[in-house]
DOBA-324689 format. One record per residue: x, y negated, z of N, C-alpha, C in turn; residue number from 1. Coordinates in steps of 0.2 Angstrom, whole numbers. Layout:
@npx X | npy Y | npz Z | capx X | capy Y | capz Z | cpx X | cpy Y | cpz Z | num NUM
...
// end
This chain:
@npx 17 | npy 12 | npz -18 | capx 19 | capy 9 | capz -12 | cpx 17 | cpy 13 | cpz -6 | num 1
@npx 22 | npy 14 | npz -1 | capx 21 | capy 18 | capz 4 | cpx 21 | cpy 14 | cpz 11 | num 2
@npx 16 | npy 15 | npz 15 | capx 16 | capy 12 | capz 21 | cpx 16 | cpy 17 | cpz 27 | num 3
@npx 18 | npy 15 | npz 33 | capx 19 | capy 20 | capz 38 | cpx 15 | cpy 16 | cpz 45 | num 4
@npx 14 | npy 21 | npz 49 | capx 11 | capy 19 | capz 56 | cpx 6 | cpy 14 | cpz 56 | num 5
@npx 6 | npy 9 | npz 60 | capx 0 | capy 4 | capz 61 | cpx -1 | cpy 0 | cpz 54 | num 6
@npx 4 | npy -1 | npz 50 | capx 3 | capy -4 | capz 44 | cpx -1 | cpy 0 | cpz 39 | num 7
@npx 0 | npy 6 | npz 39 | capx -4 | capy 11 | capz 35 | cpx -11 | cpy 11 | cpz 37 | num 8
@npx -12 | npy 11 | npz 43 | capx -19 | capy 12 | capz 46 | cpx -23 | cpy 5 | cpz 44 | num 9
@npx -20 | npy -1 | npz 45 | capx -23 | capy -7 | capz 43 | cpx -24 | cpy -7 | cpz 36 | num 10
@npx -19 | npy -6 | npz 32 | capx -20 | capy -6 | capz 24 | cpx -26 | cpy -1 | cpz 22 | num 11
@npx -26 | npy 5 | npz 25 | capx -31 | capy 10 | capz 24 | cpx -38 | cpy 7 | cpz 26 | num 12
@npx -38 | npy 3 | npz 31 | capx -45 | capy 1 | capz 34 | cpx -47 | cpy -5 | cpz 30 | num 13
@npx -43 | npy -10 | npz 28 | capx -45 | capy -16 | capz 25 | cpx -44 | cpy -17 | cpz 17 | num 14
@npx -40 | npy -13 | npz 14 | capx -38 | capy -13 | capz 7 | cpx -42 | cpy -8 | cpz 3 | num 15
@npx -45 | npy -11 | npz -3 | capx -49 | capy -6 | capz -7 | cpx -46 | cpy -7 | cpz -14 | num 16
@npx -48 | npy -2 | npz -19 | capx -46 | capy -2 | capz -26 | cpx -48 | cpy -8 | cpz -29 | num 17
@npx -43 | npy -11 | npz -33 | capx -44 | capy -17 | capz -36 | cpx -43 | cpy -24 | cpz -33 | num 18
@npx -42 | npy -23 | npz -26 | capx -40 | capy -29 | capz -22 | cpx -33 | cpy -31 | cpz -23 | num 19
@npx -32 | npy -38 | npz -24 | capx -25 | capy -40 | capz -24 | cpx -21 | cpy -40 | cpz -18 | num 20
@npx -15 | npy -38 | npz -18 | capx -11 | capy -38 | capz -12 | cpx -4 | cpy -40 | cpz -13 | num 21
@npx -1 | npy -43 | npz -9 | capx 6 | capy -45 | capz -10 | cpx 10 | cpy -40 | cpz -5 | num 22
@npx 15 | npy -37 | npz -7 | capx 19 | capy -32 | capz -4 | cpx 26 | cpy -34 | cpz -3 | num 23
@npx 29 | npy -34 | npz 3 | capx 36 | capy -35 | capz 3 | cpx 39 | cpy -29 | cpz 6 | num 24
@npx 45 | npy -27 | npz 4 | capx 48 | capy -21 | capz 6 | cpx 54 | cpy -19 | cpz 2 | num 25
@npx 56 | npy -13 | npz 2 | capx 62 | capy -11 | capz -1 | cpx 61 | cpy -5 | cpz -6 | num 26
@npx 65 | npy -5 | npz -11 | capx 64 | capy 1 | capz -16 | cpx 68 | cpy 7 | cpz -13 | num 27
@npx 65 | npy 13 | npz -14 | capx 68 | capy 19 | capz -12 | cpx 68 | cpy 24 | cpz -18 | num 28
@npx 74 | npy 26 | npz -20 | capx 74 | capy 31 | capz -26 | cpx 75 | cpy 38 | cpz -23 | num 29
@npx 72 | npy 42 | npz -26 | capx 73 | capy 49 | capz -24 | cpx 75 | cpy 54 | cpz -30 | num 30
@npx 78 | npy 59 | npz -29 | capx 80 | capy 64 | capz -35 | cpx 79 | cpy 71 | cpz -32 | num 31
@npx 76 | npy 75 | npz -36 | capx 75 | capy 82 | capz -34 | cpx 75 | cpy 87 | cpz -40 | num 32
@npx 75 | npy 93 | npz -39 | capx 74 | capy 98 | capz -44 | cpx 67 | cpy 101 | cpz -43 | num 33
@npx 64 | npy 102 | npz -49 | capx 57 | capy 105 | capz -48 | cpx 58 | cpy 113 | cpz -48 | num 34
@npx 53 | npy 116 | npz -48 | capx 53 | capy 124 | capz -48 | cpx 56 | cpy 127 | cpz -54 | num 35
@npx 57 | npy 123 | npz -60 | capx 60 | capy 126 | capz -66 | cpx 67 | cpy 123 | cpz -66 | num 36
@npx 70 | npy 120 | npz -61 | capx 77 | capy 118 | capz -61 | cpx 78 | cpy 111 | cpz -65 | num 37
@npx 73 | npy 108 | npz -67 | capx 73 | capy 101 | capz -70 | cpx 74 | cpy 96 | cpz -65 | num 38
@npx 79 | npy 92 | npz -66 | capx 80 | capy 86 | capz -61 | cpx 75 | cpy 81 | cpz -63 | num 39
@npx 72 | npy 79 | npz -57 | capx 66 | capy 74 | capz -57 | cpx 69 | cpy 68 | cpz -53 | num 40
@npx 66 | npy 62 | npz -55 | capx 67 | capy 56 | capz -51 | cpx 61 | cpy 52 | cpz -49 | num 41
@npx 61 | npy 49 | npz -44 | capx 55 | capy 45 | capz -41 | cpx 57 | cpy 39 | cpz -38 | num 42
@npx 53 | npy 34 | npz -39 | capx 54 | capy 27 | capz -36 | cpx 48 | cpy 25 | cpz -32 | num 43
@npx 49 | npy 22 | npz -26 | capx 43 | capy 20 | capz -22 | cpx 45 | cpy 14 | cpz -18 | num 44
@npx 40 | npy 10 | npz -16 | capx 41 | capy 4 | capz -12 | cpx 39 | cpy 6 | cpz -5 | num 45
@npx 44 | npy 5 | npz 0 | capx 42 | capy 6 | capz 7 | cpx 41 | cpy -1 | cpz 9 | num 46
@npx 34 | npy -2 | npz 11 | capx 32 | capy -8 | capz 13 | cpx 34 | cpy -10 | cpz 20 | num 47
@npx 36 | npy -16 | npz 21 | capx 37 | capy -19 | capz 27 | cpx 31 | cpy -24 | cpz 29 | num 48
@npx 28 | npy -27 | npz 24 | capx 23 | capy -32 | capz 25 | cpx 18 | cpy -32 | cpz 19 | num 49
@npx 12 | npy -33 | npz 21 | capx 7 | capy -33 | capz 16 | cpx 2 | cpy -39 | cpz 18 | num 50
@npx 1 | npy -43 | npz 13 | capx -4 | capy -49 | capz 13 | cpx -10 | cpy -47 | cpz 8 | num 51
@npx -16 | npy -48 | npz 10 | capx -22 | capy -47 | capz 6 | cpx -23 | cpy -54 | cpz 2 | num 52
@npx -23 | npy -54 | npz -4 | capx -24 | capy -60 | capz -8 | cpx -31 | cpy -61 | cpz -11 | num 53
@npx -35 | npy -56 | npz -10 | capx -42 | capy -56 | capz -12 | cpx -46 | cpy -52 | cpz -8 | num 54
@npx -53 | npy -52 | npz -8 | capx -57 | capy -48 | capz -5 | cpx -58 | cpy -42 | cpz -8 | num 55
@npx -59 | npy -36 | npz -5 | capx -61 | capy -30 | capz -8 | cpx -68 | cpy -29 | cpz -10 | num 56
@npx -69 | npy -24 | npz -14 | capx -76 | capy -23 | capz -16 | cpx -81 | cpy -21 | cpz -10 | num 57
@npx -78 | npy -17 | npz -6 | capx -82 | capy -15 | capz 1 | cpx -89 | cpy -13 | cpz 0 | num 58
@npx -93 | npy -15 | npz 4 | capx -100 | capy -13 | capz 4 | cpx -105 | cpy -18 | cpz 1 | num 59
@npx -101 | npy -23 | npz -2 | capx -105 | capy -29 | capz -5 | cpx -107 | cpy -34 | cpz 0 | num 60
@npx -106 | npy -33 | npz 6 | capx -107 | capy -38 | capz 12 | cpx -102 | cpy -44 | cpz 11 | num 61
@npx -105 | npy -50 | npz 10 | capx -100 | capy -56 | capz 9 | cpx -95 | cpy -57 | cpz 15 | num 62
@npx -96 | npy -53 | npz 20 | capx -91 | capy -54 | capz 26 | cpx -86 | cpy -49 | cpz 26 | num 63
@npx -86 | npy -44 | npz 21 | capx -81 | capy -39 | capz 20 | cpx -74 | cpy -42 | cpz 20 | num 64
@npx -69 | npy -39 | npz 24 | capx -62 | capy -42 | capz 25 | cpx -61 | cpy -49 | cpz 27 | num 65
@npx -67 | npy -52 | npz 30 | capx -66 | capy -59 | capz 32 | cpx -61 | cpy -59 | cpz 38 | num 66
@npx -61 | npy -54 | npz 42 | capx -57 | capy -53 | capz 48 | cpx -51 | cpy -49 | cpz 47 | num 67
@npx -49 | npy -48 | npz 41 | capx -43 | capy -44 | capz 39 | cpx -37 | cpy -48 | cpz 41 | num 68
@npx -33 | npy -45 | npz 45 | capx -27 | capy -48 | capz 48 | cpx -21 | cpy -49 | cpz 42 | num 69
@npx -17 | npy -53 | npz 43 | capx -10 | capy -53 | capz 40 | cpx -6 | cpy -48 | cpz 43 | num 70
@npx -3 | npy -44 | npz 40 | capx 1 | capy -39 | capz 43 | cpx 8 | cpy -40 | cpz 42 | num 71
@npx 12 | npy -39 | npz 47 | capx 19 | capy -39 | capz 47 | cpx 22 | cpy -32 | cpz 49 | num 72
// end
């Protein structure tokens, strides 16, 4: 999943490994040739909206992510 601008900053600030999140966006496919001339393919989700569905592990403080916003 790829996020840009303010969305990326907010996700980086409030989201942590293992946390459940709902992501709405669009699929982006890419194709390229590597240094050996082999054709490679990639797929990513370009996020438009992210909702946090659980609290992150954070610092162990029970207030972690309590003020995390819903992001559009």
